[in-house]
C-alpha positions, 0 to 999 in steps of 0.5 A: 349542465344535462345529465349527458354532458357532466363536469367530469367530461369537460376540459377545464382549460375550457374556463380560460378559453371562455374567460378570455374571450369574454373578456377580450370579445375577439378570437385574435385578442384572446388567442394573444393574451393566452398565448395561443395561436388563433386556430387553436382558440377558435377550436376552444370556441366552437367547442364552447359554442357546442356546449352552450348551444349558443354563438357566444361571440356574434358578429356585428358588422366588422366586430363581434359582440357578446351574445345575452347568455355571454354577457350573463356568463361574464361574472359567473366566469370570473368567479368560477376561474378564480375559485379554481386558482385558489384550489390549485394554488392551495398547499398541503403546508404554507410557509408565509415567508416563502409564499407569493400569494395574493390576499383580495379584500372590499373595503372603504377608503377609510378601511384602506387608509387605516387598517389596510395600510397597517396589515400591509406594513406588518405583512411586508415584515414577515411575508415580503412576497405575500401581496395585498389587493384592496378593492373598493366596495360598492353598494350592490357588492355589499348588498350581496355579500354572501356572494361577493365574498366568494370570489375574495378574501374578505371585507373590512366594514363596520358591523350594521351591515352584514349578517350571517357571515363569520367575522372578526372584530377589528377595531372601535372608532369615534366620529368627529365633524370638520368644517372650514377653519373659516366657518365663524359659525363654528368659532365657539364650537357646535350646537344641535341647532347648527348641525340642523341649520348648517349645509353637509357634505355626506358619505354615501347615502341611501337605503342601504348606503350610510354612516351610523352618524348621520342615521344618528342625526335622523333618529335625534330629529335632525334632517341635515341639508346634504349639498354634496354626496361622495362615496369616499371618506378621504376626499370629503375634506375637499367639499368642506374647505371654502364652505359653510359645510359640515362633514362628519368622518371617523377620529382616525382619519380625520387629521389625515383629511385635516392636513390637506388644509384650511380645516377644523375638528370638532367634537359633535355636539351629541354622544355619537356612537362609535363605529365597530370595524370588523373583518368579514369573509365567506364560510369557505375560507373558515378552515383555509390556514392561509386565510387564517394567517391573514386574518391574524394579520389584521388582528395584529394591524387593528391592534395598532390602529386601536392603540394610536386612536385611543392614544390620540384620544388621551392627548386631546384630553383635558388636563385634570 
């Protein structure tokens, strides 16, 4: 932005046109998406080309392609448009029961199957028209969380991955190991030698994407023989069933995984450090009353999840 072209002179409606053009890569389809005439959107494209001094859309034969600048603008435009929507959807007073706001949250399928499901049930009772969009995080999203969280409301992820961001503790969970019920090697329980000798299914395995339990195994001198890596906790059981593999998952979802059939849930033969789950957000949301309401719903949901986990643990404890 130059001094001769300040933001105050721009028509912010061009942001909507730019987003549609970058998404559709066609003036005709973008016009249809925005319910505008093609000449009207062509005029917007002309203004965008003048502003950026770039074609934005470049013809290649019978189609159009995004220019290198347009490719770089794609993510920034989506974030800016979402931020603009949030600004103009804000209200001086907010009543959850009358709201139609959508909250967007990053996390893993484990987080969604536990606290996410409880959040949606609680919110449905007190704010039936409020929506939640739960989106799977990726390694790049977590690695650049300070940027990723600008365009969403929060991320559910345990401590140990994010720093220097506001957070709210949710619940703590312990680790258990799943094995095929016909795996005779685990018939008498697990030993550290068996963990070292057995093949494994791991969830996430890279320098920045890992579980605390798998890292703990390595710190104890065990280098698991990993045959499968799957970026999903809920589907891990499918890669254990019918094999001699082991998998390590959080206790809250172990029964869900075992219900898929053919699996045993076993206690690890070491004192696995529990996972401390938390809700993280960008500081820009700190004073937003709607966001504060959402955080309260997560706190209530986390208390439910913790109570269920504690009850299950107590039921498994041997009688005195």
